C-alpha positions as YAML, in Angstrom:
chain: A
units: angstrom
residues:
- id: 1
  name: MET
  ca: [0.00, 0.00, 0.00]
- id: 2
  name: THR
  ca: [1.46, 3.33, -1.01]
- id: 3
  name: PRO
  ca: [1.28, 6.40, 1.23]
- id: 4
  name: ASP
  ca: [-1.27, 7.94, -1.15]
- id: 5
  name: GLN
  ca: [-3.44, 4.81, -1.02]
- id: 6
  name: LEU
  ca: [-3.28, 4.81, 2.78]
- id: 7
  name: LYS
  ca: [-4.16, 8.50, 2.89]
- id: 8
  name: ALA
  ca: [-7.16, 7.99, 0.60]
- id: 9
  name: ARG
  ca: [-8.36, 5.02, 2.63]
- id: 10
  name: ILE
  ca: [-8.19, 6.88, 5.96]
- id: 11
  name: GLU
  ca: [-9.95, 9.91, 4.47]
- id: 12
  name: THR
  ca: [-13.05, 7.73, 3.98]
- id: 13
  name: ILE
  ca: [-13.72, 8.04, 7.73]
- id: 14
  name: ALA
  ca: [-15.85, 11.15, 7.15]
- id: 15
  name: PRO
  ca: [-16.20, 14.15, 4.85]
- id: 16
  name: GLY
  ca: [-13.67, 16.81, 5.80]
- id: 17
  name: THR
  ca: [-11.07, 14.32, 7.05]
- id: 18
  name: ASN
  ca: [-7.51, 15.37, 6.21]
- id: 19
  name: VAL
  ca: [-4.55, 13.02, 6.45]
- id: 20
  name: GLU
  ca: [-0.78, 13.35, 6.17]
- id: 21
  name: VAL
  ca: [1.10, 10.06, 5.80]
- id: 22
  name: MET
  ca: [4.81, 9.40, 6.10]
- id: 23
  name: ASP
  ca: [6.48, 6.09, 5.15]
- id: 24
  name: LEU
  ca: [8.86, 5.55, 8.07]
- id: 25
  name: THR
  ca: [11.08, 2.86, 6.54]
- id: 26
  name: GLY
  ca: [10.67, 3.09, 2.76]
- id: 27
  name: THR
  ca: [9.14, -0.39, 2.71]
- id: 28
  name: GLN
  ca: [5.53, 0.82, 2.36]
- id: 29
  name: ASP
  ca: [4.32, -1.08, 5.42]
- id: 30
  name: HIS
  ca: [5.48, 1.10, 8.37]
- id: 31
  name: TYR
  ca: [3.69, 4.43, 8.52]
- id: 32
  name: GLN
  ca: [3.01, 7.48, 10.60]
- id: 33
  name: ALA
  ca: [-0.23, 9.38, 9.99]
- id: 34
  name: VAL
  ca: [-1.63, 12.65, 11.26]
- id: 35
  name: VAL
  ca: [-5.41, 12.53, 10.95]
- id: 36
  name: VAL
  ca: [-7.67, 15.55, 11.41]
- id: 37
  name: SER
  ca: [-11.37, 14.70, 11.28]
- id: 38
  name: PRO
  ca: [-14.67, 16.15, 12.42]
- id: 39
  name: ALA
  ca: [-15.66, 12.52, 13.13]
- id: 40
  name: PHE
  ca: [-13.39, 12.64, 16.20]
- id: 41
  name: GLN
  ca: [-15.48, 15.33, 17.92]
- id: 42
  name: GLY
  ca: [-16.49, 14.19, 21.42]
- id: 43
  name: LYS
  ca: [-14.48, 10.95, 21.19]
- id: 44
  name: MET
  ca: [-11.60, 9.89, 23.41]
- id: 45
  name: MET
  ca: [-8.25, 9.26, 21.72]
- id: 46
  name: ILE
  ca: [-8.69, 5.49, 21.87]
- id: 47
  name: GLU
  ca: [-12.04, 5.83, 20.09]
- id: 48
  name: GLN
  ca: [-10.43, 8.05, 17.44]
- id: 49
  name: HIS
  ca: [-7.71, 5.48, 16.84]
- id: 50
  name: ARG
  ca: [-10.27, 2.68, 16.63]
- id: 51
  name: LEU
  ca: [-12.07, 4.59, 13.86]
- id: 52
  name: VAL
  ca: [-8.85, 4.79, 11.86]
- id: 53
  name: PHE
  ca: [-7.85, 1.18, 12.46]
- id: 54
  name: GLY
  ca: [-11.42, 0.11, 11.63]
- id: 55
  name: VAL
  ca: [-11.15, 1.34, 8.02]
- id: 56
  name: LEU
  ca: [-7.75, -0.36, 7.67]
- id: 57
  name: GLN
  ca: [-8.58, -3.69, 9.27]
- id: 58
  name: SER
  ca: [-8.21, -5.80, 6.11]
- id: 59
  name: GLU
  ca: [-4.83, -4.22, 5.30]
- id: 60
  name: ILE
  ca: [-3.64, -4.78, 8.87]
- id: 61
  name: ASP
  ca: [-4.87, -8.39, 8.89]
- id: 62
  name: SER
  ca: [-3.12, -9.12, 5.59]
- id: 63
  name: GLY
  ca: [0.14, -7.51, 6.73]
- id: 64
  name: GLU
  ca: [-0.03, -4.91, 3.97]
- id: 65
  name: VAL
  ca: [0.12, -2.35, 6.78]
- id: 66
  name: HIS
  ca: [2.45, -3.75, 9.42]
- id: 67
  name: ALA
  ca: [2.81, -0.71, 11.69]
- id: 68
  name: LEU
  ca: [0.90, 2.55, 11.94]
- id: 69
  name: THR
  ca: [1.66, 5.35, 14.38]
- id: 70
  name: LEU
  ca: [-1.25, 7.77, 14.75]
- id: 71
  name: LYS
  ca: [-1.75, 11.33, 15.86]
- id: 72
  name: THR
  ca: [-5.44, 12.22, 15.75]
- id: 73
  name: PHE
  ca: [-7.11, 15.58, 16.16]
- id: 74
  name: THR
  ca: [-10.47, 17.26, 15.76]
- id: 75
  name: PRO
  ca: [-10.18, 20.35, 13.53]
- id: 76
  name: ASP
  ca: [-10.25, 22.62, 16.62]
- id: 77
  name: GLN
  ca: [-7.60, 20.56, 18.42]
- id: 78
  name: TYR
  ca: [-5.38, 20.71, 15.35]
- id: 79
  name: LYS
  ca: [-5.68, 24.50, 15.10]
- id: 80
  name: LYS
  ca: [-4.52, 24.76, 18.72]
- id: 81
  name: PHE
  ca: [-1.73, 22.24, 18.08]
- id: 82
  name: ILE
  ca: [-0.30, 24.24, 15.19]
- id: 83
  name: GLY
  ca: [-0.82, 27.54, 16.95]
- id: 84
  name: GLU
  ca: [-3.60, 29.11, 14.93]
...
């Protein structure tokens, strides 16, 4: 799975979801993703991560995605994080 494919897959969580993906090893199976989504509003971090892993379950089960480090934010949390 390429970084662009992973990004597109995660963005299916909800309209307005934005994702940045970085391939950590160059092997296209170890990734870091920053996910900003209105779907995370009112959810604890573990619930946010479960939403992301839920849309990637088949890729995780097959080993296509071996490792994924997540940073998840609501749009408001992200604005505070980047200092807007």
